[in-house]
C-alpha positions as CSV (number, residue, x, y, z in Angstrom):
1,M,29.7,-51.4,-42.8
2,T,27.7,-48.3,-41.7
3,T,24.0,-48.6,-41.4
4,T,21.8,-45.6,-42.4
5,P,18.7,-45.1,-40.3
6,S,15.6,-46.0,-42.2
7,L,13.4,-43.1,-43.4
8,E,10.5,-45.4,-42.8
9,A,11.0,-45.3,-39.0
10,P,7.9,-44.2,-37.0
11,D,7.8,-40.6,-35.7
12,T,6.1,-41.6,-32.4
13,I,7.3,-42.9,-29.1
14,T,5.5,-44.4,-26.2
15,V,5.5,-42.5,-22.9
16,P,3.8,-43.6,-19.8
17,R,0.7,-41.4,-18.9
18,A,2.1,-40.4,-15.5
19,E,5.3,-39.2,-17.1
20,L,3.4,-37.3,-19.7
21,D,1.2,-35.7,-17.1
22,A,4.2,-34.7,-15.0
23,L,5.9,-33.1,-18.1
24,Q,2.7,-31.2,-18.9
25,A,2.5,-29.9,-15.3
26,Q,6.2,-28.8,-15.5
27,L,5.6,-27.0,-18.8
28,R,2.5,-25.3,-17.5
29,G,4.5,-24.1,-14.5
30,L,7.3,-22.7,-16.7
31,I,4.8,-21.0,-19.0
32,D,3.0,-19.4,-15.9
33,R,6.3,-18.2,-14.5
34,A,7.4,-16.7,-17.8
35,E,4.0,-15.0,-18.3
36,I,4.1,-13.5,-14.7
37,T,7.7,-12.4,-15.2
38,D,6.5,-10.7,-18.5
39,L,3.7,-9.1,-16.5
40,I,6.0,-7.6,-13.9
41,D,8.5,-6.5,-16.6
42,R,5.6,-4.8,-18.5
43,Y,4.6,-2.9,-15.3
44,V,8.1,-1.8,-14.4
45,T,8.7,-0.6,-18.0
46,L,5.4,1.2,-18.0
47,L,6.4,3.1,-14.9
48,D,8.9,4.8,-17.1
49,T,7.0,5.0,-20.4
50,Q,3.3,5.2,-19.6
51,D,3.1,8.9,-20.3
52,D,5.6,9.2,-23.1
53,H,2.9,10.6,-25.4
54,G,0.8,12.4,-22.8
55,Y,-1.6,11.1,-20.2
56,D,-2.9,7.5,-21.0
57,D,-5.6,5.9,-18.9
58,T,-5.7,2.7,-20.9
59,W,-2.4,1.0,-19.9
60,P,-3.5,-0.3,-16.5
61,R,-5.8,-2.8,-18.2
62,S,-2.7,-4.7,-19.4
63,V,-1.3,-4.9,-15.8
64,F,-4.0,-4.8,-13.1
65,T,-7.4,-6.4,-12.2
66,D,-10.4,-4.2,-11.8
67,D,-10.2,-4.6,-8.0
68,C,-6.5,-4.1,-7.6
69,R,-4.9,-2.6,-4.5
70,L,-1.5,-1.0,-4.8
71,E,0.5,0.3,-1.8
72,F,3.5,2.6,-1.9
73,P,5.2,4.9,0.6
74,V,3.7,7.8,-1.3
75,G,0.1,6.6,-1.5
76,T,-2.4,3.7,-2.1
77,V,-4.5,2.9,-5.2
78,E,-7.8,1.2,-4.8
79,G,-9.1,-0.1,-8.2
80,R,-7.7,-0.1,-11.7
81,H,-9.7,3.0,-12.6
82,T,-7.4,5.2,-10.4
83,A,-4.1,3.6,-11.3
84,A,-3.2,5.7,-14.3
85,A,-3.9,9.0,-12.6
86,F,-1.9,8.0,-9.5
87,H,1.1,6.9,-11.5
88,F,1.0,9.9,-13.8
89,D,0.8,12.3,-10.9
90,R,3.8,10.6,-9.0
91,K,5.9,10.4,-12.2
92,S,5.3,14.0,-13.2
93,R,7.1,15.1,-10.1
94,F,10.3,14.1,-11.9
95,A,11.9,14.9,-15.3
96,R,12.6,11.2,-15.9
97,T,12.6,7.9,-14.1
98,H,14.3,4.5,-14.6
99,H,13.0,1.4,-12.8
100,L,14.7,-2.0,-12.7
101,A,13.4,-5.3,-11.4
102,S,15.3,-8.4,-10.4
103,N,15.4,-11.6,-8.2
104,Y,11.9,-12.8,-9.2
105,G,10.3,-15.0,-6.6
106,I,7.1,-16.5,-8.1
107,Q,5.0,-19.2,-6.5
108,V,2.1,-20.4,-8.6
109,D,-0.9,-22.2,-7.0
110,G,-3.5,-22.9,-9.6
111,D,-4.8,-19.5,-10.9
112,T,-3.1,-17.4,-8.2
113,A,0.6,-16.6,-7.7
114,R,2.5,-14.9,-5.0
115,V,5.3,-12.7,-6.3
116,R,8.3,-11.0,-4.7
117,V,10.7,-8.8,-6.7
118,H,13.6,-6.5,-5.9
119,L,13.2,-3.1,-7.3
120,F,15.6,-0.2,-7.9
121,A,14.5,3.2,-9.3
122,S,16.3,6.4,-10.2
123,H,14.2,9.6,-10.4
124,V,15.9,12.6,-12.1
125,H,14.7,16.0,-10.8
126,H,13.2,18.8,-12.9
127,D,15.5,21.7,-13.5
128,D,13.4,23.7,-11.0
129,G,13.2,20.9,-8.5
130,P,14.9,20.5,-5.1
131,D,18.1,19.3,-6.7
132,P,18.1,20.5,-10.4
133,G,19.3,17.6,-12.6
134,G,20.1,15.5,-9.4
135,R,18.6,12.1,-8.6
136,F,16.4,10.6,-6.0
137,D,17.2,6.9,-5.9
138,I,15.2,4.2,-4.0
139,G,15.5,0.5,-3.5
140,G,13.2,-2.1,-2.0
141,V,11.1,-5.1,-2.4
142,A,7.7,-5.5,-4.0
143,E,5.3,-8.3,-3.0
144,G,2.0,-9.1,-4.5
145,E,-0.5,-11.4,-5.9
146,A,-1.1,-12.2,-9.6
147,V,-4.2,-13.9,-10.9
148,R,-5.0,-15.8,-14.1
149,T,-7.8,-14.1,-16.0
150,P,-9.2,-14.5,-19.5
151,A,-6.9,-11.7,-20.5
152,G,-3.9,-13.5,-19.0
153,W,-2.1,-12.9,-15.7
154,L,-2.8,-9.6,-14.0
155,L,-1.7,-8.1,-10.7
156,R,-4.5,-7.9,-8.0
157,R,-2.2,-6.8,-5.1
158,W,1.1,-5.0,-5.1
159,R,3.0,-3.5,-2.2
160,F,6.3,-1.8,-2.4
161,H,8.5,-1.9,0.8
162,L,11.1,0.9,0.7
163,M,14.4,-0.4,2.0
164,W,16.6,2.6,1.3
165,S,16.7,6.0,-0.4
166,D,19.3,8.5,-1.4
167,G,18.9,12.1,-2.6
168,A,16.2,14.8,-2.2
169,G,12.7,13.4,-2.5
170,P,10.0,14.7,-4.8
171,R,8.4,18.1,-4.3
172,P,5.6,18.3,-3.6
173,G,5.6,15.1,-1.8
174,P,6.8,13.4,1.4
175,D,9.9,14.6,3.2
176,P,12.8,12.3,2.3
177,R,13.4,11.7,6.0
178,A,9.9,10.3,6.3
179,L,10.7,7.8,3.5
180,R,13.9,6.8,5.3
181,S,12.4,6.2,8.7
182,A,12.5,2.4,8.3
183,Q,16.0,2.1,6.9
184,P,19.0,1.3,9.1
185,R,21.3,4.2,9.9
186,P,24.8,4.2,8.4
187,R,27.5,2.8,10.7
188,P,30.3,5.1,11.7
189,R,33.5,4.6,9.8
190,P,36.4,3.3,11.8
191,Q,39.1,5.8,12.5
192,S,42.4,5.0,10.9
């Protein structure tokens, strides 16, 4: 004889307070990590799309704090009010760009989080650039700090460490050899 569960069974269960608190803390941690990952993805996507319809000085509000500091091999940004112009100027040196992020390291401590992300970017030269239709590719690591704000998580600090580059750099801009000064030199190929 098979017994059918009663439809009158209660919908509640009893969970010890300590276990419930631990589950809530784990859930908060997962939500924070997902929101910070979304923040970084939004920024990396905006690197390629922020000027699709012309210069836009509003997009940094969705990514940076007012007092942000951003450091790149091609310059430093102090304050959100300068971020749009800086990014627009650097991107305009190329016909198109394509940025990718991976290997997210996120350590949340209350309302602050340390982030570390691997980045790869391809920059396609203008037809009248140093290598018409060619690419300038870079790879490296970005490290920074995100903070919880009433508007959600925003980046307060961001620093890109260039690990390697390939192709002619932007014109005008730094000499590609200067961007490569910190990367290891290629090993000679063994003679066969």
